[in-house]
N, C-alpha and C positions, 0 to 999 in steps of 0.2 A: 674051769674052761677062762681061757685068755680073752679080755674085752678089751678095746680100746676106745675112748670117747675122747673126740676132742672138741673144746668151748671156746668159742672167738667170738671177737668183738671189739669196740673201739672203748677208750679210757673209759671207767665208771659208769660202763654199760650193766653190770651186774654179773658179770662174769664170775669171777670168785664166788659171791654168795651162793649162786645157782649151784656152782660146782660141791660146794658145801654141802648144801643140801642133799642132792643128788649123791654123794659120797655116805652120807646118814642115813639115807634110804636103803643104800647098798649091803651097809655094814655097821655093826653096833661102834666099830672101835677102827675106823680109818685110819690110815697113815697119809701126814700132810707133809709133803715134800716140798720143803722150800727151796729155790735157786738162787736167792737175792745172795749179791755181794753188798754190804754194808759200806755204802762210799762218803755217806756224811751223818751229821748228828740228826738232819730232819728225817733222812733216811731211817736211822736205827728207831728213830720214836714210830715211824710207820710199821715197823717190824713187830715192835713190843705192841703197839694196837692190835695187832690182825691177831699175835699170839693170846692175847688177853682174851679178845674175843671169841676163840675157841675153847670149847671146854675139856675138861681132862678125860674124856672120849677118845681123843685123838692121841695117836703117837706122833710128833714133831719130829721130824729128821732133817735137818740141814747140808744140803749138798749141791756146791756150785757148778761143779762139771759132771761127775762120774755117776752118775745117778745107778747103774749098774753095779757098783759096788755094794749096795743093800738088797739083800734077798728079801723079797716081799713074796714069796710064793702062797697063793691063797688068800690074798690080802686084797682090799681096796685100796688102791693109791692116789691121791692126788696131787698133780706134781704143778706146782705154781710159782712162776709161771715160764711158758718157753721164750717169750721175749726174753728175761733176766738170763735164762739157761743160755740164750746165744748170746748175749752180750759178753758173759763172762769166756766162752771162746772165742769171739771176733776182738777181744782188746788183750787178750793173752798171746794173741798173734797179731799183734798191730794192724789190724783189718784186713788181714787176709782171708776174703772171701771163700774162694775154693777149699783152703786148708780145713778150715773153720767149718763149711757145711759137710765136707765129708767126714769130718771128726763127729760132728753133730749125729749124723744121719747113723754112723757105727755106733756110736753110743747109746742112740735109741734102738737100735735093732738088737744089741746085745740085752738092753736094761727088759725090752720088751719082749723077748723070748720066754719071760718066766709067767707063769699059769696066775695070772692076777687079772685084777680090773684097774684099768688106769683111767684117769679123768687128766687130761691134759689143758692147762689154762693157758689161752694165747693171745697174742693180742692184733688187730689189723691195722697194721701202721702204714699201708700202703696206698689207702683209700684216700687220702687229700692228695693235692699236688705234689710235682717233681720239687725235690729240696736242690736248694742252690749250693748245698753244702755235699761237698764230695764223700765225706765220711759217711754222713747220714744217708747218701743214695746207696752206698756199698750195702749200708746194715742194711737198710729198708729192702733190698734185694737177698741179701741172706736170711730176713726173718721171713719174707715173702715165699723162698722156696723150700724154708724146712716147715712152714705152714702148710705149703704143698704135699710134703713128703709126708709128713702125719696124716693130712687128711686122708691122702692116696690109701694109707693102710688102717685108717680108724674104722671100724664098726661102726660108728654112728657119729656127727657134727652138729653141732649145734652153734647157733650164730646168736649171740645177745644183742637186743637194740631195745634201748631204754629200761631194761630190767625185764625184758620179756625175751623167752627163750622161742628160737625160730629153728625148728628142725631142718637141715641141709641135707643131711645125708642119714 
């Protein structure tokens, strides 16, 4: 049975930890699909820490853009995270929000057509003030619209606040 779960919240709200626990409750050998592009050494170290924290029960897949290139039928898949996934399309198009959003929606639809359980982790980056930086405003729009798109298709939406999961949908 196909199921989509969206886990959202602010930075360091406990999203990823919660998603990992949920995935392990749903399956003994989930897939961890990392969407990060490694930009610098500090970020590479973050990735290494995350990888080391996960045990051997995880199947790790790194995919910056084309999630649908991976067959995950019958599996539980944690996608961490939508924000980095959006970033990869956004910078590929030099900030073209319309093109990026359409490409992301199409890729999301292709990927989630598979019979699997999907846990998408994302950030609520638009909860603060409006940035004075045009590029940042454009990305916030893209991220917010993609979050809304995923949430509208999700069977469940969980908002993390201070490490506490709050069921939204």
